[in-house]
C-alpha positions in Angstrom: 26.5 14.4 -26.6 22.8 13.5 -27.9 19.8 14.6 -26.3 19.3 11.6 -24.1 23.2 12.0 -22.8 22.3 15.9 -22.1 19.4 14.8 -20.0 20.7 12.0 -18.8 23.7 13.7 -17.5 21.4 16.7 -16.1 18.8 14.4 -14.6 22.0 13.3 -12.5 22.4 16.3 -11.5 19.8 17.7 -10.7 17.4 15.4 -9.4 17.8 13.7 -5.4 15.3 11.2 -4.8 17.6 9.6 -2.3 17.5 13.1 0.6 14.9 11.9 3.1 12.2 14.1 4.5 14.5 14.7 7.7 17.1 16.3 5.9 14.4 18.5 3.6 12.6 18.5 7.2 16.4 20.5 8.6 17.1 22.1 5.8 14.2 24.3 5.7 14.7 24.9 9.4 10.9 23.0 10.4 12.0 20.2 12.7 8.6 20.4 14.4 7.0 19.5 11.8 6.1 15.9 12.0 7.6 13.2 10.1 5.4 11.2 8.4 5.5 8.2 5.5 1.6 8.8 4.4 -1.1 10.6 4.8 -2.7 8.3 7.2 -0.2 8.7 9.8 -1.1 12.3 10.2 -4.8 11.6 10.7 -5.9 12.7 6.9 -8.4 10.4 4.7 -6.6 9.6 1.5 -6.6 7.0 -1.5 -4.1 5.5 -3.0 -3.1 4.4 -6.5 -0.9 3.2 -9.3 -0.6 4.3 -12.7 1.4 2.4 -15.5 3.4 4.7 -17.6 4.7 3.5 -20.6 6.6 0.3 -20.8 8.8 0.2 -17.8 7.2 2.7 -15.2 4.2 3.3 -12.5 3.8 6.2 -10.7 2.6 6.1 -6.9 -0.6 8.6 -6.4 -2.3 10.0 -3.2 -5.4 11.2 -4.3 -6.5 13.6 -0.9 -10.1 14.6 -0.7 -11.2 17.5 1.3 -15.0 17.6 2.6 -16.0 20.5 0.9 -14.1 19.5 -2.4 -13.7 23.3 -3.7 -11.8 22.3 -6.6 -8.9 19.7 -7.6 -5.4 20.8 -7.4 -2.5 18.5 -8.7 0.5 19.2 -6.9 4.5 18.6 -8.3 6.6 18.4 -5.4 10.5 19.7 -5.9 13.4 17.4 -6.6 14.5 16.5 -3.6 12.9 13.4 -1.4 9.4 12.2 -1.9 6.1 13.2 -2.1 4.8 12.5 1.8 8.3 15.5 2.3 5.4 17.7 1.2 2.6 16.8 3.0 2.7 20.5 4.8 1.6 21.9 1.4 -1.1 19.4 0.7 -2.6 19.8 4.3 -2.3 23.6 3.5 -4.6 23.4 0.5 -6.8 20.4 2.4 -8.0 22.2 5.2 -9.1 25.1 3.0 -11.0 22.7 1.1 -9.4 21.9 -1.8 -8.8 18.3 -3.1 -5.1 17.2 -3.6 -3.6 15.0 -5.7 0.1 14.3 -5.5 2.3 11.9 -7.5 5.6 10.6 -7.2 7.6 11.3 -9.7 9.4 8.4 -11.7 12.1 6.7 -9.5 11.3 8.8 -6.6 9.7 6.9 -3.9 6.8 4.4 -4.2 7.3 5.1 -7.9 9.0 2.7 -10.8 11.6 4.1 -13.0 14.3 6.2 -13.4 14.6 9.5 -12.5 14.8 11.5 -15.3 14.1 15.2 -16.1 12.6 14.2 -19.7 10.0 11.9 -18.3 8.7 15.1 -15.9 5.7 16.6 -18.3 5.1 13.2 -19.2 3.8 12.3 -15.5 2.1 15.1 -14.9 -0.4 14.7 -18.1 -0.8 11.6 -16.9 -1.4 12.2 -14.0 -3.7 15.1 -14.8 -6.3 12.8 -16.8 -6.2 10.1 -13.4 -7.2 13.0 -11.8 -9.9 14.3 -14.0 -11.2 10.7 -14.4 -11.2 10.2 -10.3 -13.0 13.5 -9.7 -15.3 13.3 -12.7 -14.4 17.1 -13.1 -13.0 18.1 -16.5 -10.1 20.4 -15.4 -7.7 20.6 -12.6 -5.3 23.4 -10.9 -1.6 22.9 -11.0 0.3 23.5 -8.3 4.0 23.1 -9.0 6.4 23.8 -5.8 10.7 24.8 -7.4 11.2 21.8 -9.9 7.8 20.7 -10.1 7.0 24.4 -11.5 8.7 23.1 -15.0 5.9 20.5 -16.1 3.4 22.5 -14.5 3.8 25.6 -17.0 4.1 22.7 -19.7 1.3 20.7 -19.3 -1.5 24.3 -18.8 0.5 25.3 -22.7 0.0 21.9 -24.0 -3.9 20.9 -22.0 -5.5 24.1 -21.5 -8.6 22.0 -21.8 -7.7 20.5 -18.6 -5.8 23.3 -16.4 -8.0 25.9 -15.4 -5.4 28.0 -13.4 -1.6 27.6 -12.4 0.1 27.6 -8.8 4.4 28.1 -9.0 6.0 28.4 -5.9 10.0 29.3 -6.6 10.0 28.4 -10.1 13.4 26.9 -11.2 13.8 28.3 -15.2 16.0 26.1 -16.6 17.9 28.0 -19.3 18.8 30.5 -16.8 20.0 28.0 -14.7 21.7 26.7 -16.9 23.4 29.8 -18.2 24.3 30.6 -14.4 25.3 27.5 -13.4 27.8 27.3 -16.5 30.7 26.2 -15.4 29.3 22.8 -13.9 29.1 22.1 -17.4 32.5 23.2 -19.1 30.7 26.4 -20.0 28.9 24.3 -22.8 25.5 26.3 -22.1 24.4 27.2 -25.6 25.1 23.9 -26.8 23.0 21.8 -23.4 20.2 24.9 -24.0 19.6 23.2 -28.2 19.8 20.2 -27.3 16.8 20.5 -24.2 13.5 19.1 -25.1 11.4 22.1 -25.0 9.2 20.6 -22.4 11.8 21.6 -20.0 12.6 25.6 -21.6 9.9 27.2 -19.2 11.8 30.2 -19.8 10.2 30.4 -23.3 7.4 28.2 -23.0 5.9 30.5 -20.2 4.9 33.1 -22.8 2.2 30.5 -24.1 0.5 29.9 -20.9 -2.8 31.9 -20.5 -4.2 30.7 -18.0 -4.6 32.7 -14.5 -0.7 32.4 -12.6 -0.1 33.1 -9.4 3.7 32.7 -8.7 5.5 33.0 -5.2 8.3 34.6 -4.9 11.3 34.8 -1.5 13.7 37.8 -2.0 16.5 35.7 -0.4 16.2 32.3 -2.8 19.6 31.8 -4.3 17.9 29.1 -6.8 15.0 30.5 -8.0 16.2 34.0 -8.1 13.6 37.5 -7.4 15.2 38.1 -11.2 14.7 35.1 -13.1 11.0 35.2 -11.1 10.2 38.1 -12.6 11.5 37.2 -15.9 9.0 34.5 -15.8 6.2 36.7 -14.6 6.7 39.5 -17.1 7.0 36.5 -19.9 3.3 35.3 -19.0 0.7 36.8 -21.5 -2.7 35.4 -19.0 -4.3 37.2 -15.5 -1.3 36.9 -13.0 0.1 37.4 -9.4 3.4 37.8 -8.4 3.6 37.7 -4.3 7.0 38.5 -2.4 8.5 37.6 0.6 11.4 39.6 1.8 14.0 37.9 4.1 13.1 34.5 2.8 15.5 31.6 1.4 13.7 29.0 -1.5 10.5 27.9 -1.1 10.1 29.4 3.1 6.7 31.3 2.1 4.6 28.5 3.3 6.3 27.9 6.6 7.9 31.4 7.8 4.3 33.2 6.4 1.7 30.5 6.7 -1.1 32.8 7.1 -0.7 34.9 4.4 0.8 32.3 1.7 -2.5 30.5 2.1 -4.5 34.1 1.6 -3.1 34.3 -1.3 -3.2 30.4 -1.9 -7.2 30.4 -1.0 -8.3 34.0 -3.1 -6.5 32.8 -6.4 -8.1 29.4 -6.2 -12.0 30.8 -5.3 -11.1 32.7 -8.3 -10.1 30.3 -10.4 -13.1 27.8 -9.3 -15.9 30.2 -9.3 -19.0 29.4 -11.4 -19.0 31.1 -14.6 
């Protein structure tokens, strides 16, 4: 298999734009959260825009400004659903004064194109440039939820002049995941890893991440296991902080320990955006 075939196969296995917000709400045990299709339905002011990517895709973008507008966070979502399913995270940021830019990956939600792992970093780089132009700020903070950690690391490493800090919740390490679930690919783990874009290998790439880093880890996470997250944390070379949530599963700290989660988010962002 060539690199394209590998990425197409992995994309079909990993990416799930067909999952609904209701399915995700049930999976995370947060049935009490309202189901909305956009921030406006939740009474939150926002702007919607579309950004052409290459020759065949258009990204849907939401800009959710905070009245305080203390800084700009570009949020990259997980592998399932669309960005409306991640508005709880965005509203935590907005309620603390941080303006948020969200977007649907190619082939997700309101974006055109085809879901493809190889386009994740390309999408985020374009959104970062859009956010800098829209806000007039030379830098943004990147926040990656689960799968969103992969492009967040890649873009922060490639564009240090545009990214002042990185937040990762339940970060996924592609190389570790392939090795762990090698039976799904017939045991051809080494060959698959060799054929992946460097931008997808956050296990290795994070060793070049020099910006301040905040990672949320969950001790009962079967996907982003504490051991894997610890490896990512240890390899990062800049200022860093690891927050562990005991007895919680994948990406659930924001729901089960909201006050603590928000405290660490706000403290980190306040330091990153402090005047120098």
